[in-house]
ZADO-1210 file (C-alpha; in nm, 4 decimals, padded with zeros to 6 digits):
<atoms>
<atom x="03.8398" y="-05.1218" z="15.5691" code="MET" pos="1"/>
<atom x="03.7676" y="-04.7758" z="15.4945" code="GLN" pos="2"/>
<atom x="03.4613" y="-04.6724" z="15.5846" code="GLN" pos="3"/>
<atom x="03.1621" y="-04.5320" z="15.3846" code="PRO" pos="4"/>
<atom x="03.1122" y="-04.1517" z="15.3729" code="LEU" pos="5"/>
<atom x="02.8579" y="-04.0721" z="15.5504" code="VAL" pos="6"/>
<atom x="02.6859" y="-03.7359" z="15.4590" code="SER" pos="7"/>
<atom x="02.4786" y="-03.4908" z="15.6675" code="MET" pos="8"/>
<atom x="02.2850" y="-03.1603" z="15.5636" code="ILE" pos="9"/>
<atom x="02.1640" y="-02.8900" z="15.7694" code="THR" pos="10"/>
<atom x="02.0016" y="-02.5641" z="15.7609" code="TYR" pos="11"/>
<atom x="01.9560" y="-02.3709" z="16.0655" code="CYS" pos="12"/>
<atom x="01.7866" y="-02.0542" z="16.1367" code="TYR" pos="13"/>
<atom x="01.8170" y="-01.8969" z="16.4759" code="ASN" pos="14"/>
<atom x="01.9177" y="-02.1983" z="16.6421" code="GLY" pos="15"/>
<atom x="02.1430" y="-02.0903" z="16.9248" code="GLU" pos="16"/>
<atom x="01.9483" y="-02.2160" z="17.2003" code="ARG" pos="17"/>
<atom x="01.9747" y="-02.5982" z="17.0978" code="PHE" pos="18"/>
<atom x="02.2443" y="-02.6195" z="16.8160" code="VAL" pos="19"/>
<atom x="02.5074" y="-02.6712" z="17.0652" code="HIS" pos="20"/>
<atom x="02.2992" y="-02.9673" z="17.1691" code="LYS" pos="21"/>
<atom x="02.3193" y="-03.0810" z="16.7842" code="TYR" pos="22"/>
<atom x="02.6633" y="-03.0702" z="16.7384" code="PHE" pos="23"/>
<atom x="02.7714" y="-03.2472" z="17.0425" code="GLU" pos="24"/>
<atom x="02.5101" y="-03.5289" z="16.9661" code="ALA" pos="25"/>
<atom x="02.7549" y="-03.5109" z="16.5916" code="LEU" pos="26"/>
<atom x="03.0781" y="-03.5259" z="16.7887" code="LEU" pos="27"/>
<atom x="02.9232" y="-03.8492" z="17.0032" code="ALA" pos="28"/>
<atom x="02.8842" y="-04.0271" z="16.6795" code="GLN" pos="29"/>
<atom x="03.0351" y="-04.3759" z="16.7011" code="SER" pos="30"/>
<atom x="03.0587" y="-04.3961" z="16.3302" code="TYR" pos="31"/>
<atom x="03.4266" y="-04.2304" z="16.1829" code="GLN" pos="32"/>
<atom x="03.3806" y="-04.1405" z="15.8166" code="ASN" pos="33"/>
<atom x="03.1335" y="-03.8436" z="15.8072" code="ILE" pos="34"/>
<atom x="03.0730" y="-03.5159" z="15.6268" code="GLU" pos="35"/>
<atom x="02.8775" y="-03.2339" z="15.7828" code="LEU" pos="36"/>
<atom x="02.7046" y="-02.9752" z="15.5370" code="ILE" pos="37"/>
<atom x="02.5882" y="-02.6774" z="15.7293" code="PHE" pos="38"/>
<atom x="02.4286" y="-02.3778" z="15.6578" code="PHE" pos="39"/>
<atom x="02.3630" y="-02.1060" z="15.8976" code="ASN" pos="40"/>
<atom x="02.0198" y="-01.9931" z="15.6797" code="ASN" pos="41"/>
<atom x="02.0209" y="-01.6220" z="15.7759" code="GLY" pos="42"/>
<atom x="02.0471" y="-01.6085" z="16.1416" code="SER" pos="43"/>
<atom x="02.0673" y="-01.3149" z="16.3511" code="VAL" pos="44"/>
<atom x="02.1399" y="-01.4973" z="16.6662" code="ASP" pos="45"/>
<atom x="02.4711" y="-01.6374" z="16.7618" code="GLU" pos="46"/>
<atom x="02.3974" y="-01.9350" z="16.5655" code="THR" pos="47"/>
<atom x="02.6943" y="-01.8730" z="16.3150" code="GLY" pos="48"/>
<atom x="02.9383" y="-01.8016" z="16.6104" code="ALA" pos="49"/>
<atom x="02.8746" y="-02.0830" z="16.7565" code="ILE" pos="50"/>
<atom x="02.9056" y="-02.3092" z="16.3954" code="ALA" pos="51"/>
<atom x="03.2376" y="-02.1605" z="16.3544" code="GLU" pos="52"/>
<atom x="03.3558" y="-02.2438" z="16.7372" code="LYS" pos="53"/>
<atom x="03.2536" y="-02.6223" z="16.6402" code="TYR" pos="54"/>
<atom x="03.4085" y="-02.6397" z="16.3418" code="LYS" pos="55"/>
<atom x="03.7523" y="-02.7165" z="16.4253" code="PRO" pos="56"/>
<atom x="03.6570" y="-02.9394" z="16.6965" code="LEU" pos="57"/>
<atom x="03.4659" y="-03.1121" z="16.4434" code="LEU" pos="58"/>
<atom x="03.7606" y="-03.1582" z="16.2190" code="GLU" pos="59"/>
<atom x="04.0217" y="-03.2580" z="16.4964" code="ALA" pos="60"/>
<atom x="03.7115" y="-03.5787" z="16.5012" code="ARG" pos="61"/>
<atom x="03.8042" y="-03.6368" z="16.1614" code="GLY" pos="62"/>
<atom x="03.4583" y="-03.4988" z="16.0394" code="ILE" pos="63"/>
<atom x="03.4780" y="-03.2823" z="15.6757" code="ARG" pos="64"/>
<atom x="03.2652" y="-02.9896" z="15.7818" code="VAL" pos="65"/>
<atom x="03.1488" y="-02.7352" z="15.4974" code="VAL" pos="66"/>
<atom x="03.0343" y="-02.4386" z="15.6845" code="LEU" pos="67"/>
<atom x="02.8398" y="-02.1547" z="15.5116" code="GLU" pos="68"/>
<atom x="02.6668" y="-01.8586" z="15.5895" code="HIS" pos="69"/>
<atom x="02.3651" y="-01.6534" z="15.4288" code="PHE" pos="70"/>
<atom x="02.2967" y="-01.3326" z="15.5122" code="ALA" pos="71"/>
<atom x="01.9441" y="-01.3973" z="15.4279" code="GLU" pos="72"/>
<atom x="01.6940" y="-01.7083" z="15.4844" code="ASN" pos="73"/>
<atom x="01.6660" y="-01.8959" z="15.2087" code="GLN" pos="74"/>
<atom x="01.4322" y="-02.1800" z="15.0778" code="CYS" pos="75"/>
<atom x="01.4679" y="-02.5169" z="15.1905" code="THR" pos="76"/>
<atom x="01.4762" y="-02.6841" z="14.9013" code="CYS" pos="77"/>
<atom x="01.7163" y="-02.4471" z="14.7377" code="ALA" pos="78"/>
<atom x="01.9625" y="-02.5369" z="15.0622" code="LEU" pos="79"/>
<atom x="01.8706" y="-02.9310" z="14.9968" code="LYS" pos="80"/>
<atom x="01.9686" y="-02.9130" z="14.6149" code="GLN" pos="81"/>
<atom x="02.3148" y="-02.7145" z="14.7210" code="LYS" pos="82"/>
<atom x="02.3605" y="-02.9817" z="14.9836" code="GLY" pos="83"/>
<atom x="02.3255" y="-03.2353" z="14.6863" code="PHE" pos="84"/>
<atom x="02.5816" y="-03.0551" z="14.4857" code="ASP" pos="85"/>
<atom x="02.8095" y="-03.0445" z="14.7343" code="LEU" pos="86"/>
<atom x="02.8075" y="-03.3652" z="14.9385" code="MET" pos="87"/>
<atom x="03.0668" y="-03.6592" z="14.8332" code="HIS" pos="88"/>
<atom x="02.8814" y="-03.9330" z="15.0679" code="GLY" pos="89"/>
<atom x="02.7581" y="-04.2610" z="14.9567" code="GLU" pos="90"/>
<atom x="02.4511" y="-04.2332" z="15.2474" code="TYR" pos="91"/>
<atom x="02.3146" y="-03.9387" z="15.3371" code="PHE" pos="92"/>
<atom x="02.0609" y="-03.7987" z="15.5701" code="PHE" pos="93"/>
<atom x="01.9289" y="-03.4643" z="15.6712" code="GLY" pos="94"/>
<atom x="01.9177" y="-03.3516" z="16.0406" code="CYS" pos="95"/>
<atom x="01.7006" y="-03.0392" z="16.1649" code="ASP" pos="96"/>
<atom x="01.8884" y="-02.8441" z="16.3846" code="SER" pos="97"/>
<atom x="01.6872" y="-02.9187" z="16.7111" code="ASP" pos="98"/>
<atom x="01.6453" y="-03.2316" z="16.6205" code="ASP" pos="99"/>
<atom x="01.9898" y="-03.5047" z="16.7868" code="PHE" pos="100"/>
<atom x="02.0494" y="-03.8271" z="16.6838" code="ILE" pos="101"/>
<atom x="02.1912" y="-04.0856" z="16.9247" code="ASP" pos="102"/>
<atom x="02.5484" y="-04.2014" z="16.9484" code="PRO" pos="103"/>
<atom x="02.5042" y="-04.5059" z="16.7165" code="SER" pos="104"/>
<atom x="02.2394" y="-04.3518" z="16.4459" code="TYR" pos="105"/>
<atom x="02.4903" y="-04.2821" z="16.1514" code="ILE" pos="106"/>
<atom x="02.6304" y="-04.6311" z="16.2655" code="GLU" pos="107"/>
<atom x="02.3301" y="-04.8478" z="16.2684" code="GLN" pos="108"/>
<atom x="02.1628" y="-04.6554" z="15.9749" code="MET" pos="109"/>
<atom x="02.4678" y="-04.6859" z="15.7578" code="GLN" pos="110"/>
<atom x="02.5167" y="-05.0545" z="15.8730" code="GLY" pos="111"/>
<atom x="02.1488" y="-05.1300" z="15.7612" code="TYR" pos="112"/>
<atom x="02.2018" y="-05.0017" z="15.4056" code="LEU" pos="113"/>
<atom x="02.5533" y="-05.1429" z="15.3228" code="GLN" pos="114"/>
<atom x="02.4474" y="-05.4939" z="15.4857" code="ALA" pos="115"/>
<atom x="02.1442" y="-05.4669" z="15.2118" code="HIS" pos="116"/>
<atom x="02.2498" y="-05.3294" z="14.9231" code="PRO" pos="117"/>
<atom x="01.9239" y="-05.3808" z="14.7544" code="GLU" pos="118"/>
<atom x="01.7502" y="-05.0864" z="14.9765" code="LYS" pos="119"/>
<atom x="01.7619" y="-04.7851" z="14.8933" code="GLY" pos="120"/>
<atom x="01.6087" y="-04.5883" z="15.2040" code="ILE" pos="121"/>
<atom x="01.5763" y="-04.7151" z="15.5472" code="VAL" pos="122"/>
<atom x="01.3556" y="-04.5596" z="15.8558" code="PHE" pos="123"/>
<atom x="01.3834" y="-04.5907" z="16.2468" code="CYS" pos="124"/>
<atom x="01.1696" y="-04.4741" z="16.5108" code="PRO" pos="125"/>
<atom x="01.2358" y="-04.1523" z="16.6947" code="LEU" pos="126"/>
<atom x="01.1453" y="-04.0270" z="17.0529" code="ARG" pos="127"/>
<atom x="00.9381" y="-03.7392" z="17.0345" code="VAL" pos="128"/>
<atom x="01.0107" y="-03.4887" z="17.3021" code="VAL" pos="129"/>
<atom x="00.8373" y="-03.1603" z="17.4411" code="GLN" pos="130"/>
<atom x="01.1118" y="-02.8793" z="17.4214" code="GLU" pos="131"/>
<atom x="00.9714" y="-02.7052" z="17.7435" code="GLU" pos="132"/>
<atom x="00.9453" y="-03.0177" z="17.9660" code="THR" pos="133"/>
<atom x="01.1962" y="-03.2411" z="17.8262" code="GLY" pos="134"/>
<atom x="00.9143" y="-03.5418" z="17.8752" code="LYS" pos="135"/>
<atom x="00.8974" y="-03.8121" z="17.5822" code="GLN" pos="136"/>
<atom x="00.5513" y="-03.7518" z="17.4697" code="ILE" pos="137"/>
<atom x="00.5241" y="-04.0133" z="17.1962" code="ASP" pos="138"/>
<atom x="00.7023" y="-04.2094" z="16.9821" code="THR" pos="139"/>
<atom x="00.7327" y="-04.1831" z="16.5474" code="LEU" pos="140"/>
<atom x="00.7203" y="-04.4884" z="16.4212" code="ARG" pos="141"/>
<atom x="00.6470" y="-04.6322" z="16.0750" code="ILE" pos="142"/>
<atom x="00.5130" y="-04.9957" z="16.0734" code="THR" pos="143"/>
<atom x="00.6095" y="-05.2087" z="15.7496" code="GLN" pos="144"/>
<atom x="00.3443" y="-05.3411" z="15.5717" code="LYS" pos="145"/>
<atom x="00.3255" y="-05.5913" z="15.2481" code="PRO" pos="146"/>
<atom x="00.2154" y="-05.5426" z="14.9360" code="GLY" pos="147"/>
<atom x="00.3197" y="-05.3461" z="14.6627" code="VAL" pos="148"/>
<atom x="00.3833" y="-04.9916" z="14.6851" code="ARG" pos="149"/>
<atom x="00.2328" y="-04.9776" z="14.9918" code="GLN" pos="150"/>
<atom x="00.4513" y="-04.7599" z="15.1693" code="ALA" pos="151"/>
<atom x="00.4592" y="-04.5283" z="14.8469" code="PHE" pos="152"/>
<atom x="00.0872" y="-04.4941" z="14.8697" code="GLU" pos="153"/>
<atom x="00.0921" y="-04.4505" z="15.2604" code="ASP" pos="154"/>
<atom x="00.2984" y="-04.1543" z="15.1849" code="MET" pos="155"/>
<atom x="00.0553" y="-04.0103" z="14.9027" code="LEU" pos="156"/>
<atom x="-00.2233" y="-04.0844" z="15.1740" code="TYR" pos="157"/>
<atom x="00.0130" y="-03.8934" z="15.4730" code="ALA" pos="158"/>
<atom x="-00.0383" y="-04.2049" z="15.6696" code="ARG" pos="159"/>
<atom x="00.1856" y="-04.4171" z="15.8579" code="ASN" pos="160"/>
<atom x="00.4878" y="-04.1851" z="15.7206" code="SER" pos="161"/>
<atom x="00.7605" y="-03.9555" z="15.8333" code="SER" pos="162"/>
<atom x="00.8498" y="-03.6240" z="15.7174" code="PHE" pos="163"/>
<atom x="01.1021" y="-03.5738" z="15.9628" code="THR" pos="164"/>
<atom x="01.4939" y="-03.5405" z="15.8248" code="ALA" pos="165"/>
<atom x="01.6419" y="-03.7777" z="16.0736" code="ILE" pos="166"/>
<atom x="01.3870" y="-04.0611" z="16.0418" code="SER" pos="167"/>
<atom x="01.5467" y="-04.1841" z="15.7337" code="TYR" pos="168"/>
<atom x="01.8923" y="-04.2223" z="15.5512" code="MET" pos="169"/>
<atom x="01.9275" y="-04.2735" z="15.2077" code="ILE" pos="170"/>
<atom x="02.1940" y="-04.4568" z="14.9572" code="SER" pos="171"/>
<atom x="02.3342" y="-04.2165" z="14.6864" code="ARG" pos="172"/>
<atom x="02.3362" y="-04.4706" z="14.4191" code="LYS" pos="173"/>
<atom x="01.9913" y="-04.5701" z="14.4434" code="HIS" pos="174"/>
<atom x="01.9011" y="-04.2227" z="14.5013" code="TYR" pos="175"/>
<atom x="02.0745" y="-04.1322" z="14.1870" code="GLU" pos="176"/>
<atom x="01.9179" y="-04.4350" z="13.9725" code="ARG" pos="177"/>
<atom x="01.5439" y="-04.3148" z="14.0795" code="VAL" pos="178"/>
<atom x="01.6278" y="-03.9454" z="14.0458" code="ASN" pos="179"/>
<atom x="01.8877" y="-03.8873" z="13.7543" code="PRO" pos="180"/>
<atom x="02.1215" y="-03.5584" z="13.8212" code="GLY" pos="181"/>
<atom x="01.9637" y="-03.5884" z="14.1898" code="MET" pos="182"/>
<atom x="01.7603" y="-03.2519" z="14.1014" code="GLN" pos="183"/>
<atom x="01.4601" y="-03.1548" z="14.3293" code="ILE" pos="184"/>
<atom x="01.1656" y="-02.8831" z="14.2646" code="TYR" pos="185"/>
<atom x="01.2704" y="-02.5537" z="14.3965" code="ILE" pos="186"/>
<atom x="00.9783" y="-02.4938" z="14.6800" code="SER" pos="187"/>
<atom x="00.9024" y="-02.3651" z="15.0063" code="ASP" pos="188"/>
<atom x="00.7231" y="-02.6964" z="15.0643" code="PHE" pos="189"/>
<atom x="00.7492" y="-03.0408" z="14.9938" code="GLY" pos="190"/>
<atom x="01.1033" y="-03.1075" z="15.0596" code="GLU" pos="191"/>
<atom x="01.0274" y="-03.4665" z="15.1811" code="ASN" pos="192"/>
<atom x="00.8045" y="-03.5943" z="14.9529" code="TYR" pos="193"/>
<atom x="01.0723" y="-03.4932" z="14.6739" code="GLN" pos="194"/>
<atom x="01.2968" y="-03.7049" z="14.8125" code="ILE" pos="195"/>
<atom x="01.1312" y="-04.0346" z="14.9262" code="GLN" pos="196"/>
<atom x="00.8527" y="-04.0675" z="14.6953" code="LEU" pos="197"/>
<atom x="01.0909" y="-04.2023" z="14.3936" code="PRO" pos="198"/>
<atom x="01.2439" y="-04.4699" z="14.6539" code="LEU" pos="199"/>
<atom x="00.9313" y="-04.5504" z="14.7520" code="LEU" pos="200"/>
<atom x="00.7850" y="-04.6066" z="14.4419" code="TYR" pos="201"/>
<atom x="01.0223" y="-04.8711" z="14.3752" code="GLN" pos="202"/>
<atom x="00.9611" y="-05.0365" z="14.7293" code="ASP" pos="203"/>
<atom x="01.3440" y="-04.9436" z="14.8437" code="LEU" pos="204"/>
<atom x="01.2562" y="-04.8932" z="15.1944" code="GLN" pos="205"/>
<atom x="01.4012" y="-05.0741" z="15.5137" code="GLY" pos="206"/>
<atom x="01.3505" y="-05.0216" z="15.8618" code="TYR" pos="207"/>
<atom x="01.5133" y="-05.0555" z="16.1882" code="ILE" pos="208"/>
<atom x="01.2688" y="-05.1049" z="16.4834" code="ASP" pos="209"/>
<atom x="01.4352" y="-04.9273" z="16.7514" code="HIS" pos="210"/>
<atom x="01.4251" y="-04.5352" z="16.8336" code="PRO" pos="211"/>
<atom x="01.7614" y="-04.3775" z="16.7042" code="LEU" pos="212"/>
<atom x="01.7390" y="-03.9978" z="16.7751" code="GLY" pos="213"/>
<atom x="01.4827" y="-03.7447" z="16.9131" code="GLN" pos="214"/>
<atom x="01.2508" y="-03.5348" z="16.7107" code="TYR" pos="215"/>
<atom x="01.1954" y="-03.2110" z="16.9180" code="THR" pos="216"/>
<atom x="00.8555" y="-03.0327" z="16.9498" code="VAL" pos="217"/>
<atom x="00.8844" y="-02.6598" z="16.9753" code="ARG" pos="218"/>
<atom x="00.6037" y="-02.4181" z="16.9792" code="GLY" pos="219"/>
<atom x="00.8222" y="-02.1383" z="16.8343" code="ASP" pos="220"/>
<atom x="00.9328" y="-02.3883" z="16.5320" code="SER" pos="221"/>
<atom x="00.8168" y="-02.3365" z="16.1674" code="TYR" pos="222"/>
<atom x="00.5918" y="-02.6125" z="16.1850" code="THR" pos="223"/>
<atom x="00.4392" y="-02.4864" z="16.5367" code="GLY" pos="224"/>
<atom x="00.3962" y="-02.1492" z="16.4231" code="LYS" pos="225"/>
<atom x="00.1962" y="-02.2629" z="16.1084" code="MET" pos="226"/>
<atom x="-00.0577" y="-02.4716" z="16.3286" code="LYS" pos="227"/>
<atom x="-00.1545" y="-02.1624" z="16.4772" code="LYS" pos="228"/>
<atom x="-00.1977" y="-01.9247" z="16.1515" code="ASP" pos="229"/>
<atom x="-00.4541" y="-02.0905" z="15.9358" code="PRO" pos="230"/>
<atom x="-00.3486" y="-01.8660" z="15.6273" code="TYR" pos="231"/>
<atom x="00.0276" y="-02.0496" z="15.6613" code="LYS" pos="232"/>
<atom x="-00.1223" y="-02.3574" z="15.6318" code="GLN" pos="233"/>
<atom x="-00.3302" y="-02.2885" z="15.3160" code="VAL" pos="234"/>
<atom x="-00.0159" y="-02.1602" z="15.1532" code="ALA" pos="235"/>
<atom x="00.1518" y="-02.4716" z="15.2823" code="ALA" pos="236"/>
<atom x="-00.0978" y="-02.7281" z="15.1529" code="PHE" pos="237"/>
<atom x="-00.1467" y="-02.5099" z="14.7890" code="ARG" pos="238"/>
<atom x="00.2827" y="-02.5431" z="14.7984" code="GLY" pos="239"/>
<atom x="00.2768" y="-02.9162" z="14.8837" code="GLN" pos="240"/>
<atom x="00.0482" y="-02.9531" z="14.6238" code="GLU" pos="241"/>
<atom x="00.2442" y="-02.8349" z="14.3523" code="GLU" pos="242"/>
<atom x="00.5469" y="-02.9549" z="14.4939" code="SER" pos="243"/>
<atom x="00.4618" y="-03.3210" z="14.4962" code="VAL" pos="244"/>
<atom x="00.2877" y="-03.3079" z="14.1404" code="LEU" pos="245"/>
<atom x="00.6120" y="-03.2083" z="13.9974" code="ALA" pos="246"/>
<atom x="00.7868" y="-03.4801" z="14.1539" code="THR" pos="247"/>
<atom x="00.5516" y="-03.7353" z="14.0485" code="LEU" pos="248"/>
<atom x="00.5658" y="-03.5969" z="13.7144" code="ASP" pos="249"/>
<atom x="00.9461" y="-03.6895" z="13.6976" code="LYS" pos="250"/>
<atom x="00.9120" y="-04.0660" z="13.7605" code="PHE" pos="251"/>
<atom x="00.5296" y="-04.1741" z="13.7277" code="LEU" pos="252"/>
<atom x="00.4234" y="-04.3609" z="13.4262" code="PRO" pos="253"/>
<atom x="00.1576" y="-04.1852" z="13.2273" code="ALA" pos="254"/>
<atom x="-00.0804" y="-04.4801" z="13.2939" code="GLN" pos="255"/>
<atom x="-00.0584" y="-04.4556" z="13.6507" code="GLN" pos="256"/>
<atom x="-00.1317" y="-04.1046" z="13.6946" code="ALA" pos="257"/>
<atom x="-00.4245" y="-04.1916" z="13.9294" code="TYR" pos="258"/>
<atom x="-00.1629" y="-04.2132" z="14.1744" code="TYR" pos="259"/>
<atom x="-00.1702" y="-03.7895" z="14.1191" code="CYS" pos="260"/>
<atom x="-00.5278" y="-03.7801" z="14.2696" code="MET" pos="261"/>
<atom x="-00.4539" y="-03.9024" z="14.5955" code="ILE" pos="262"/>
<atom x="-00.2284" y="-03.6047" z="14.7174" code="PRO" pos="263"/>
<atom x="-00.4052" y="-03.3419" z="14.5106" code="VAL" pos="264"/>
<atom x="-00.7253" y="-03.4658" z="14.7062" code="LYS" pos="265"/>
<atom x="-00.5992" y="-03.4892" z="15.0753" code="ARG" pos="266"/>
<atom x="-00.4247" y="-03.1617" z="15.0136" code="LEU" pos="267"/>
<atom x="-00.7312" y="-02.9813" z="14.8843" code="ARG" pos="268"/>
<atom x="-00.9556" y="-03.0939" z="15.1598" code="ARG" pos="269"/>
<atom x="-00.6679" y="-02.9930" z="15.4422" code="GLU" pos="270"/>
<atom x="-00.6471" y="-02.6469" z="15.2428" code="ARG" pos="271"/>
<atom x="-01.0183" y="-02.6205" z="15.2546" code="LEU" pos="272"/>
<atom x="-01.0243" y="-02.7173" z="15.6177" code="ASN" pos="273"/>
<atom x="-00.7505" y="-02.4260" z="15.7199" code="ALA" pos="274"/>
<atom x="-00.9465" y="-02.1985" z="15.4799" code="ALA" pos="275"/>
<atom x="-01.2638" y="-02.2466" z="15.6807" code="MET" pos="276"/>
<atom x="-01.0681" y="-02.1367" z="15.9961" code="ASN" pos="277"/>
<atom x="-00.9718" y="-01.7919" z="15.8090" code="CYS" pos="278"/>
<atom x="-01.2906" y="-01.6343" z="15.8317" code="ASN" pos="279"/>
<atom x="-01.2429" y="-01.5104" z="15.4758" code="ASN" pos="280"/>
<atom x="-01.5612" y="-01.6297" z="15.2517" code="PRO" pos="281"/>
<atom x="-01.3516" y="-01.5619" z="14.9293" code="ALA" pos="282"/>
<atom x="-01.1161" y="-01.8026" z="15.0325" code="LEU" pos="283"/>
<atom x="-01.3031" y="-02.0707" z="15.1391" code="GLU" pos="284"/>
<atom x="-01.5292" y="-02.0576" z="14.8364" code="ARG" pos="285"/>
<atom x="-01.1855" y="-02.0514" z="14.6158" code="GLU" pos="286"/>
<atom x="-01.0804" y="-02.3751" z="14.8267" code="CYS" pos="287"/>
<atom x="-01.4401" y="-02.5362" z="14.7865" code="TYR" pos="288"/>
<atom x="-01.4165" y="-02.5164" z="14.4265" code="ARG" pos="289"/>
<atom x="-01.0605" y="-02.6106" z="14.4050" code="ASP" pos="290"/>
<atom x="-01.1464" y="-02.9567" z="14.6222" code="LEU" pos="291"/>
<atom x="-01.4678" y="-02.9894" z="14.3464" code="LYS" pos="292"/>
<atom x="-01.2856" y="-02.9468" z="14.0625" code="ALA" pos="293"/>
<atom x="-01.0954" y="-03.2852" z="14.1182" code="VAL" pos="294"/>
<atom x="-01.4467" y="-03.4843" z="14.2788" code="GLY" pos="295"/>
<atom x="-01.3259" y="-03.4636" z="14.6387" code="GLY" pos="296"/>
<atom x="-01.6036" y="-03.3040" z="14.8314" code="VAL" pos="297"/>
<atom x="-01.7224" y="-03.5532" z="15.0726" code="ARG" pos="298"/>
<atom x="-02.0535" y="-03.5105" z="15.2819" code="LEU" pos="299"/>
<atom x="-01.8560" y="-03.3966" z="15.5817" code="ARG" pos="300"/>
<atom x="-01.6768" y="-03.1197" z="15.3338" code="ASP" pos="301"/>
<atom x="-02.0070" y="-03.0227" z="15.1962" code="PHE" pos="302"/>
<atom x="-02.1691" y="-03.0329" z="15.5148" code="ALA" pos="303"/>
<atom x="-01.9453" y="-02.7594" z="15.7074" code="ARG" pos="304"/>
<atom x="-01.8866" y="-02.5863" z="15.3917" code="TYR" pos="305"/>
<atom x="-02.2763" y="-02.4738" z="15.3920" code="HIS" pos="306"/>
<atom x="-02.3737" y="-02.5004" z="15.7122" code="ILE" pos="307"/>
<atom x="-02.1245" y="-02.2485" z="15.8344" code="LYS" pos="308"/>
<atom x="-02.2623" y="-01.9519" z="15.6848" code="PRO" pos="309"/>
<atom x="-02.5542" y="-02.0381" z="15.8583" code="LEU" pos="310"/>
<atom x="-02.4177" y="-02.0644" z="16.1896" code="ARG" pos="311"/>
<atom x="-02.2706" y="-01.7303" z="16.1319" code="ASN" pos="312"/>
<atom x="-02.6067" y="-01.5765" z="16.0086" code="LEU" pos="313"/>
<atom x="-02.7513" y="-01.7298" z="16.3311" code="ALA" pos="314"/>
<atom x="-02.4553" y="-01.5785" z="16.5388" code="GLN" pos="315"/>
<atom x="-02.5338" y="-01.2491" z="16.3991" code="ARG" pos="316"/>
<atom x="-02.8925" y="-01.2565" z="16.4283" code="ARG" pos="317"/>
<atom x="-02.8543" y="-01.3771" z="16.7853" code="ARG" pos="318"/>
<atom x="-02.6325" y="-01.0328" z="16.8596" code="LYS" pos="319"/>
<atom x="-02.8487" y="-00.8076" z="16.6975" code="ARG" pos="320"/>
<atom x="-03.1257" y="-00.9568" z="16.9400" code="LYS" pos="321"/>
<atom x="-02.8947" y="-00.9044" z="17.2164" code="GLU" pos="322"/>
<atom x="-02.8215" y="-00.5509" z="17.1375" code="ARG" pos="323"/>
<atom x="-03.1804" y="-00.4620" z="17.0630" code="LYS" pos="324"/>
<atom x="-03.2599" y="-00.6317" z="17.4332" code="ALA" pos="325"/>
<atom x="-02.9411" y="-00.4267" z="17.5951" code="ASP" pos="326"/>
<atom x="-03.0852" y="-00.1195" z="17.4505" code="LEU" pos="327"/>
<atom x="-03.4566" y="-00.1253" z="17.5429" code="LYS" pos="328"/>
<atom x="-03.3397" y="-00.1844" z="17.8815" code="GLN" pos="329"/>
</atoms>
C-alpha cells in the first residue's frame, strides 16, 4: 500500500552551522513518502547554498522538495501559513533547522496517528542537548493526564506542554475540522499555541512514551537571545497574549470565555516580571496596571512592584553617603 504523505515545514535563518545535520537526519528517515517545505528565511550566510546542494540528494531519495529563498527575514507565522497553503500531506509537522529527528521519527509518529484515527495530534519526548558541549542536559516530556480538557488547560497555564515544533505531529483531517481553512493569526509570536490549542480543546491528543528527536539549546538562538533581553521578553509576552486571544476567539464558545483569563493573567504577570528587569519605571507601571486590570495581581507581584522603588531609593541614598564620605577623606 502507498504510504500516506507526511509534510515537514522548516524555516531557517543563518543556519549554516547546523543545517547539514538537519538534512542528513531527513535523509536517514526510515519512512519513504515525505514532502519537505523549506524556507531560507533571509539568511546572509551559506544556508541557501547548502539547501540547494541537498535538494537533488533529497529528491533522489524520493522526497518531494519545495525550496524558497527570501531576501529578507519573514514573520514565522506567515511562513507557517504559506507552508500550510503549499503542503499536500495527510500528516504534517514542523522542524526547526537546529533540531534533529531520529531515523524512525516520521515512521513512528505517523504510524501512531494512522493506528489511532480518532487522534488529531501526537506528542513525543525529546532529548535536550547543549550545543556547545554536545551533552544531554534534560528530557522534554509531556505527561498524559486524565480529565476532560486537561491538556488544553495545561497549555493555557504553560505547564506540562511543549512549544517545540518536532515534539508533535498533526493529522490534517482533524486540523481542518477544528480550524476550517487552516488559517492562523499572523504574528511574530504564539505559533505553537495557535496550532495546538484547537486540537487540545477537543481532547484529540495522543502520546508516544520514548524520545524521537533532539531539541538543541543554543545561546545565539532567538529564544536564547530573548532570555538575555528583558525588553524582548516584554514584547514577546504581549505578542503571545494577542495571538492566543485571537486563536481562542475562533473556536471557544462564549460561555467558556473564562478560559481566556488563564493565559492573559499568566502572560501579563510574565510581562511584569520582565519589565522589572528593564529599569524602566514607566514600563513597570504600564505592565502593573495591565495585570491589575484583569485581577491578576498576587501578593508577591504587589510586594515586588512596590518594594523595588524603596530598594532603589535606599541604594541611591547609600551611594550618596559613600560619595560624601569619600569627599571628606
